[in-house]
C-alpha positions as CSV (number, residue, x, y, z in Angstrom):
1,M,79.8,-83.7,-6.2
2,A,80.2,-88.0,-5.8
3,H,78.5,-89.5,-2.7
4,A,80.6,-91.0,-0.2
5,E,80.7,-94.4,-1.7
6,A,81.8,-93.5,-4.8
7,Y,85.3,-95.1,-4.2
8,R,83.3,-98.8,-4.4
9,E,81.9,-97.6,-8.2
10,I,85.4,-96.5,-9.7
11,Q,86.9,-99.2,-8.6
12,S,84.1,-101.5,-10.1
13,W,83.9,-99.6,-13.2
14,T,85.5,-100.2,-16.8
15,P,86.8,-98.8,-19.5
16,H,84.0,-100.8,-21.7
17,Q,81.0,-99.3,-19.1
18,P,79.5,-96.3,-20.6
19,W,79.8,-92.7,-18.8
20,T,76.1,-93.0,-17.6
21,S,76.8,-96.0,-15.3
22,F,80.1,-94.0,-13.1
23,A,78.1,-91.0,-13.2
24,R,75.8,-92.7,-10.8
25,M,77.9,-91.6,-7.4
26,L,77.4,-87.9,-8.9
27,T,74.1,-87.9,-6.5
28,S,71.2,-87.2,-8.6
29,Q,72.1,-84.4,-11.6
30,L,70.5,-86.1,-14.1
31,R,72.4,-83.4,-17.1
32,V,75.5,-84.8,-15.3
33,I,74.9,-88.6,-15.5
34,D,73.4,-87.8,-19.4
35,E,75.9,-85.1,-21.0
36,K,79.1,-85.4,-18.8
37,P,79.0,-81.4,-19.1
38,H,81.9,-79.1,-18.2
39,G,82.6,-78.0,-14.8
40,L,84.0,-79.1,-11.5
41,Y,83.6,-83.0,-10.4
42,I,84.6,-83.7,-6.4
43,I,85.0,-86.9,-5.5
44,P,85.9,-88.0,-2.2
45,Y,87.8,-91.4,-2.0
46,F,88.8,-93.8,0.4
47,S,91.6,-96.8,0.0
48,G,92.6,-99.0,1.7
49,M,91.2,-101.6,4.0
50,Q,88.0,-100.7,6.1
51,L,89.4,-100.5,9.5
52,S,92.8,-98.9,8.2
53,G,91.9,-96.9,4.8
54,H,92.3,-93.3,4.6
55,W,90.3,-90.9,2.9
56,Y,91.2,-88.1,0.5
57,V,89.5,-85.8,-2.2
58,I,89.5,-86.2,-6.3
59,V,89.0,-82.9,-8.3
60,I,88.6,-83.0,-12.3
61,E,87.6,-80.3,-13.8
62,K,86.3,-80.3,-17.4
63,R,87.1,-77.5,-19.8
64,R,86.4,-77.9,-23.2
65,N,88.9,-80.8,-24.4
66,V,91.2,-80.1,-21.5
67,Y,90.7,-82.2,-18.2
68,T,92.5,-81.5,-15.1
69,G,92.4,-83.7,-12.0
70,W,94.7,-83.3,-8.8
71,H,94.9,-85.1,-5.6
72,I,94.0,-83.2,-2.3
73,D,95.5,-85.9,-0.1
74,S,96.7,-85.4,3.7
75,L,99.5,-88.4,3.1
76,G,100.7,-86.8,0.0
77,N,101.2,-89.9,-2.0
78,T,98.0,-90.3,-4.3
79,N,99.7,-89.0,-7.4
80,E,101.5,-91.9,-7.3
81,D,98.5,-94.3,-8.1
82,R,99.0,-94.7,-11.8
83,N,96.0,-97.0,-12.2
84,L,93.4,-94.9,-10.3
85,N,94.7,-92.1,-12.7
86,T,94.3,-93.7,-15.8
87,K,90.7,-95.4,-15.1
88,L,89.6,-91.6,-14.3
89,E,91.4,-90.3,-17.2
90,K,89.7,-93.1,-19.7
91,T,86.4,-92.3,-17.7
92,F,86.7,-88.9,-18.4
93,M,87.9,-88.8,-21.8
94,P,87.9,-91.6,-23.8
95,G,89.7,-91.0,-26.5
96,R,89.7,-87.1,-26.8
97,G,91.6,-84.1,-25.2
98,R,94.2,-84.2,-23.0
99,F,94.4,-84.8,-19.1
100,I,96.2,-83.1,-16.9
101,W,97.4,-84.1,-13.4
102,K,98.6,-81.2,-11.4
103,L,100.6,-81.8,-8.0
104,Q,99.8,-80.1,-5.6
105,A,101.8,-80.9,-1.4
106,A,98.8,-80.5,0.5
107,R,99.0,-79.7,4.6
108,I,100.3,-83.1,6.0
109,Q,98.1,-84.7,8.8
110,S,99.7,-85.3,12.0
111,V,97.3,-87.8,13.1
112,Y,94.3,-89.7,12.0
113,E,92.0,-86.8,10.5
114,C,92.0,-87.9,7.0
115,G,88.2,-88.2,6.8
116,P,87.5,-84.6,8.1
117,R,90.5,-83.2,5.9
118,A,88.7,-84.3,3.1
119,V,85.5,-82.8,4.0
120,L,87.0,-79.7,4.9
121,A,88.7,-79.7,1.8
122,M,85.5,-80.7,-0.2
123,A,83.6,-78.0,1.7
124,S,86.2,-74.8,1.0
125,I,86.2,-75.7,-2.9
126,D,82.3,-75.3,-3.3
127,L,83.0,-72.1,-1.4
128,S,85.4,-70.5,-3.1
129,I,83.6,-71.8,-6.6
130,A,80.9,-69.8,-5.7
131,A,82.6,-66.8,-4.4
132,M,83.8,-66.9,-8.3
133,T,87.2,-68.0,-7.0
134,G,89.1,-69.7,-10.2
135,T,89.8,-73.8,-9.8
136,D,94.0,-73.5,-9.1
137,D,93.4,-70.9,-5.5
138,A,90.4,-72.9,-4.8
139,I,92.5,-76.2,-4.5
140,L,95.6,-74.2,-3.1
141,K,93.2,-72.8,-0.3
142,A,91.8,-76.4,0.2
143,I,95.7,-77.6,0.7
144,R,96.2,-74.9,2.9
145,Q,93.7,-75.9,5.5
């Protein structure tokens, strides 16, 4: 799971930099930083201006040479950010494998609740995966909250 400043690192990262510079956002997991192992990567992401921005969650699952990504967004519009998606694809699979973005409609927020909803989604996914729930089911559970 990435830290809350991950969006800044993603925005400044370029495809010419190594995985290790990108992976610093994934806390202090040396194995993740050094090896990019198979598994689930959960990234809180902030977009917009500091006083009028929006939080959502990006989930990327790495299994062999197949990468699957989801945006869990209570506004429902982040899958349209092709530049961000392309950057994440280049980060996780520089020239190898295939990347699939799965579109999942999340429950739409009614007020300014994107931050708490992002935290709830991350916690829900973490608990579901710990309980041996499959990733697709964990994502579905998280977006329905």
